C-alpha positions in Angstrom: -1.9 6.6 10.6 -3.9 6.3 7.3 -7.6 5.6 8.0 -8.9 2.3 6.7 -10.9 3.9 3.7 -7.5 5.6 2.7 -5.5 2.3 2.9 -8.1 0.4 1.0 -8.1 3.1 -1.8 -4.3 3.1 -2.2 -4.5 -0.4 -2.6 -7.0 -0.3 -5.0 -5.2 2.0 -6.7 -2.1 0.2 -6.8 -3.8 -3.1 -7.8 -5.6 -1.6 -10.9 -2.9 0.7 -12.3 -0.4 -0.4 -14.7 3.1 -0.8 -14.0 4.4 2.0 -16.0 1.9 4.2 -14.0 3.1 2.9 -10.6 6.7 3.2 -11.5 6.4 6.9 -13.0 4.9 7.9 -9.7 6.9 5.8 -7.3 3.9 3.9 -6.0 4.6 0.3 -4.8 3.4 -2.9 -6.4 1.7 -5.4 -4.2 4.5 -7.6 -4.1 6.7 -4.4 -2.9 4.1 -3.6 -0.1 4.0 -7.3 1.1 8.1 -7.1 1.3 7.6 -3.9 3.2 5.3 -5.0 5.9 4.9 -8.4 7.3 1.9 -9.2 5.5 1.2 -11.8 2.6 0.3 -10.8 -0.9 -3.0 -13.1 -0.4 -3.7 -11.0 2.8 -3.2 -7.6 0.9 -5.4 -8.7 -2.1 -8.3 -9.8 0.6 -8.1 -6.4 2.2 -8.3 -4.8 -1.4 -11.7 -6.9 -1.9 -13.2 -5.7 1.5 -11.8 -7.9 4.4 -11.7 -5.8 7.3 -8.2 -4.3 8.4 -6.9 -5.4 12.0 -4.9 -3.2 14.3 -1.6 -4.9 12.7 -2.7 -5.0 9.2 -3.5 -1.1 9.7 -0.3 -0.2 11.2 1.9 -2.2 8.9 0.1 -1.0 5.6 -0.1 2.6 6.9 3.6 2.5 7.4 4.3 0.7 4.1 2.0 3.2 1.9 3.5 6.3 3.8 7.0 5.8 2.7 8.6 6.2 -0.7 9.5 2.5 -1.8 12.5 3.8 -4.0 14.2 5.6 -1.0 12.7 4.3 2.3 12.1 8.1 2.9 8.6 9.4 4.2 6.6 11.1 1.7 5.2 14.5 2.4 2.2 14.0 0.6 -0.2 11.5 -1.6 1.7 9.6 -4.4 -0.8 8.1 -6.6 
């Protein structure tokens, strides 16, 4: 499971990266993360702004950020 700081760092990279950068590096969009997890886009944006992560949010985002959105496979390393 990813740490809170790592989850927030990855979310901020995704939020502030242009679409062509995200797609070239297979990083998901906020909409894709929302679809992969049971969190709303609004919740994900609030977490980007510093709202504390609850246990459910941490588990959902950790899993969603650790898999390759294109194939659904677990990634071996960081893909930012």
